[in-house]
TIVO-127551 format. One line per field, with one value per residue: residue number from 1; residue in three letters; x, y, z of N, C-alpha, C in turn. Coordinates in steps of 0.2 Angstrom, whole numbers, plus 5000, padded with zeros to 4 digits. Layout:
! TIVO-127551
n <- (NUM, ...)
res <- (ALA, ...)
n_xx <- (X, ...)
n_yy <- (Y, ...)
n_zz <- (Z, ...)
ca_xx <- (X, ...)
ca_yy <- (Y, ...)
ca_zz <- (Z, ...)
c_xx <- (X, ...)
c_yy <- (Y, ...)
c_zz <- (Z, ...)
END
This chain:
! TIVO-127551
n <- (1, 2, 3, 4, 5, 6, 7, 8, 9, 10, 11, 12, 13, 14, 15, 16, 17, 18, 19, 20, 21, 22, 23, 24, 25, 26, 27, 28, 29, 30, 31, 32, 33, 34, 35, 36, 37, 38, 39, 40, 41, 42, 43, 44, 45, 46, 47, 48, 49, 50, 51, 52, 53, 54, 55, 56, 57, 58, 59, 60, 61, 62, 63, 64, 65, 66, 67, 68, 69, 70, 71, 72, 73, 74, 75, 76, 77, 78, 79, 80, 81, 82, 83, 84, 85, 86, 87, 88, 89, 90, 91, 92, 93, 94, 95, 96, 97, 98, 99, 100, 101, 102, 103, 104)
res <- (MET, MET, ILE, ASP, LEU, ILE, LYS, LYS, ALA, PHE, TYR, THR, GLY, LEU, GLY, ALA, ALA, GLU, LEU, THR, ARG, GLU, LYS, VAL, GLU, ASP, LEU, ALA, ARG, GLU, LEU, ALA, ASP, LYS, GLY, LYS, VAL, SER, ASP, SER, GLU, ILE, LYS, LYS, PHE, VAL, ASP, GLU, MET, LEU, ASP, LYS, SER, GLN, GLU, ARG, LYS, ASP, GLN, LEU, LEU, GLN, GLN, VAL, GLU, LYS, VAL, THR, GLU, ASP, VAL, LEU, LYS, LYS, MET, ASN, LEU, ALA, SER, ARG, ASP, ASP, LEU, ASP, ALA, LEU, GLU, LYS, ARG, LEU, ALA, GLU, LYS, ILE, GLN, LYS, SER, GLN, GLU, LYS, SER, ALA, GLY, GLU)
n_xx <- (5017, 5033, 5034, 5021, 5019, 5028, 5022, 5010, 5013, 5020, 5009, 5002, 5009, 5013, 5023, 5022, 5021, 5033, 5041, 5055, 5061, 5074, 5074, 5065, 5070, 5082, 5077, 5071, 5082, 5089, 5080, 5081, 5094, 5094, 5087, 5073, 5064, 5060, 5067, 5057, 5047, 5053, 5054, 5040, 5036, 5043, 5038, 5024, 5025, 5030, 5020, 5010, 5015, 5015, 5001, 4998, 5005, 4998, 4985, 4988, 4992, 4980, 4972, 4979, 4977, 4963, 4961, 4968, 4961, 4949, 4953, 4957, 4944, 4937, 4945, 4940, 4946, 4951, 4950, 4960, 4953, 4943, 4950, 4955, 4942, 4939, 4949, 4946, 4934, 4937, 4947, 4938, 4929, 4939, 4942, 4930, 4928, 4939, 4935, 4924, 4929, 4937, 4928, 4922)
n_yy <- (4850, 4858, 4869, 4874, 4877, 4888, 4897, 4899, 4906, 4917, 4923, 4928, 4938, 4956, 4958, 4954, 4964, 4970, 4961, 4955, 4949, 4944, 4942, 4931, 4922, 4919, 4913, 4902, 4896, 4893, 4883, 4873, 4870, 4863, 4852, 4852, 4855, 4853, 4858, 4862, 4865, 4876, 4885, 4887, 4892, 4904, 4911, 4912, 4918, 4931, 4935, 4936, 4946, 4957, 4959, 4962, 4974, 4982, 4982, 4989, 5002, 5005, 5007, 5018, 5028, 5029, 5033, 5045, 5053, 5054, 5061, 5073, 5077, 5080, 5091, 5100, 5104, 5109, 5098, 5091, 5089, 5099, 5111, 5110, 5111, 5124, 5132, 5130, 5136, 5149, 5152, 5152, 5163, 5173, 5172, 5175, 5188, 5195, 5193, 5201, 5213, 5216, 5217, 5229)
n_zz <- (5050, 5049, 5041, 5040, 5053, 5055, 5046, 5052, 5063, 5058, 5051, 5061, 5066, 5065, 5057, 5044, 5035, 5033, 5027, 5018, 5002, 5004, 5018, 5019, 5010, 5017, 5029, 5024, 5018, 5030, 5036, 5026, 5027, 5039, 5036, 5036, 5026, 5009, 4993, 4984, 4992, 4999, 4989, 4986, 4999, 5000, 4990, 4994, 5006, 5002, 4994, 5004, 5012, 5003, 5002, 5015, 5016, 5006, 5012, 5024, 5018, 5012, 5024, 5030, 5021, 5021, 5034, 5034, 5025, 5031, 5042, 5036, 5031, 5043, 5047, 5038, 5026, 5010, 4996, 4983, 4972, 4975, 4974, 4961, 4954, 4958, 4953, 4939, 4938, 4941, 4931, 4920, 4923, 4923, 4909, 4903, 4908, 4902, 4889, 4888, 4892, 4880, 4871, 4873)
ca_xx <- (5024, 5037, 5033, 5014, 5019, 5031, 5017, 5005, 5017, 5021, 5003, 4999, 5013, 5012, 5030, 5021, 5021, 5040, 5045, 5058, 5063, 5080, 5073, 5061, 5075, 5087, 5073, 5070, 5088, 5090, 5076, 5083, 5100, 5092, 5084, 5066, 5060, 5063, 5068, 5051, 5043, 5056, 5051, 5033, 5036, 5046, 5033, 5018, 5027, 5031, 5013, 5006, 5018, 5013, 4994, 4998, 5007, 4992, 4980, 4990, 4991, 4972, 4970, 4982, 4974, 4956, 4962, 4971, 4955, 4944, 4955, 4956, 4937, 4936, 4948, 4937, 4951, 4949, 4953, 4963, 4947, 4939, 4954, 4954, 4936, 4939, 4954, 4943, 4929, 4941, 4949, 4932, 4927, 4944, 4941, 4924, 4929, 4943, 4931, 4919, 4933, 4939, 4922, 4920)
ca_yy <- (4851, 4863, 4875, 4876, 4880, 4894, 4901, 4902, 4911, 4923, 4927, 4931, 4944, 4961, 4958, 4952, 4970, 4972, 4956, 4956, 4943, 4942, 4939, 4925, 4917, 4917, 4909, 4896, 4892, 4890, 4877, 4868, 4867, 4859, 4847, 4852, 4856, 4852, 4863, 4864, 4868, 4882, 4890, 4889, 4895, 4910, 4915, 4913, 4923, 4937, 4937, 4938, 4952, 4962, 4959, 4966, 4981, 4985, 4983, 4995, 5008, 5007, 5010, 5024, 5032, 5030, 5038, 5052, 5056, 5055, 5067, 5079, 5079, 5083, 5097, 5104, 5107, 5108, 5093, 5092, 5090, 5105, 5116, 5110, 5114, 5131, 5135, 5130, 5141, 5156, 5153, 5153, 5169, 5178, 5172, 5179, 5195, 5197, 5194, 5207, 5220, 5216, 5219, 5236)
ca_zz <- (5047, 5052, 5037, 5042, 5060, 5054, 5042, 5056, 5068, 5054, 5049, 5067, 5068, 5060, 5053, 5037, 5030, 5033, 5025, 5011, 4999, 5007, 5024, 5018, 5008, 5023, 5034, 5020, 5018, 5037, 5037, 5022, 5030, 5045, 5033, 5038, 5020, 5002, 4988, 4981, 4998, 5000, 4983, 4988, 5005, 4999, 4986, 4998, 5011, 4999, 4992, 5010, 5014, 4999, 5003, 5021, 5014, 5003, 5017, 5028, 5014, 5012, 5030, 5031, 5016, 5024, 5041, 5032, 5021, 5037, 5046, 5032, 5030, 5049, 5047, 5034, 5022, 5003, 4993, 4977, 4967, 4976, 4972, 4954, 4952, 4960, 4948, 4933, 4938, 4941, 4924, 4916, 4925, 4920, 4902, 4902, 4910, 4897, 4882, 4889, 4891, 4874, 4867, 4874)
c_xx <- (5027, 5035, 5026, 5015, 5022, 5026, 5012, 5007, 5018, 5015, 5000, 5003, 5011, 5019, 5028, 5022, 5028, 5044, 5048, 5060, 5069, 5079, 5069, 5066, 5080, 5083, 5072, 5076, 5090, 5086, 5078, 5090, 5099, 5088, 5076, 5062, 5064, 5064, 5062, 5047, 5046, 5054, 5044, 5032, 5038, 5040, 5026, 5020, 5027, 5024, 5009, 5009, 5016, 5005, 4994, 5000, 5001, 4987, 4982, 4990, 4984, 4970, 4973, 4978, 4967, 4957, 4964, 4965, 4950, 4946, 4955, 4949, 4935, 4939, 4945, 4942, 4949, 4953, 4956, 4958, 4943, 4944, 4955, 4948, 4936, 4943, 4950, 4938, 4932, 4944, 4944, 4930, 4932, 4943, 4935, 4925, 4934, 4940, 4927, 4923, 4935, 4934, 4919, 4923)
c_yy <- (4857, 4870, 4878, 4880, 4887, 4899, 4904, 4907, 4917, 4927, 4930, 4937, 4950, 4962, 4956, 4958, 4972, 4966, 4957, 4949, 4940, 4939, 4932, 4920, 4915, 4912, 4902, 4892, 4889, 4883, 4872, 4865, 4862, 4853, 4846, 4853, 4855, 4858, 4866, 4867, 4875, 4887, 4892, 4893, 4903, 4914, 4916, 4918, 4930, 4940, 4940, 4945, 4958, 4964, 4964, 4973, 4985, 4987, 4989, 5001, 5010, 5010, 5017, 5029, 5034, 5035, 5045, 5056, 5058, 5061, 5073, 5082, 5083, 5090, 5102, 5108, 5105, 5102, 5095, 5094, 5097, 5111, 5116, 5113, 5122, 5135, 5135, 5135, 5148, 5157, 5155, 5160, 5174, 5178, 5176, 5187, 5198, 5198, 5200, 5213, 5221, 5219, 5226, 5241)
c_zz <- (5049, 5048, 5039, 5049, 5059, 5051, 5047, 5061, 5064, 5053, 5055, 5069, 5063, 5056, 5045, 5032, 5029, 5030, 5018, 5008, 5002, 5014, 5024, 5015, 5013, 5027, 5030, 5020, 5025, 5038, 5032, 5024, 5036, 5042, 5034, 5032, 5014, 4998, 4986, 4986, 4999, 4995, 4985, 4994, 5004, 4995, 4990, 5003, 5008, 4996, 4998, 5012, 5010, 5000, 5010, 5020, 5011, 5008, 5022, 5024, 5014, 5018, 5032, 5027, 5019, 5030, 5039, 5029, 5027, 5041, 5042, 5031, 5037, 5050, 5043, 5029, 5015, 5000, 4986, 4972, 4968, 4973, 4964, 4951, 4953, 4954, 4941, 4933, 4938, 4934, 4919, 4917, 4922, 4912, 4900, 4903, 4904, 4890, 4883, 4889, 4884, 4869, 4868, 4871)
END
């Protein structure tokens, strides 16, 4: 079926991450105008393509986050958690110092 062929071609491309509802609907309308697919197939096609697009976006985001995290670790930079822990320790030391000074 024509829809299956289009899906296979689409899935093999990286364009899945950049797919918008408008683009999918335009493609589906074009296929419908040519009499290649029914209205129910169009809706199913649009929903499936948008789901796949979102999945691909999520996968890319996870990959970017992982690479970024790895690079930051190699650069030996402090993480947000490291800075928060340091800030907490510093605040505790300041408080103890102030309490000690007030007691003298």
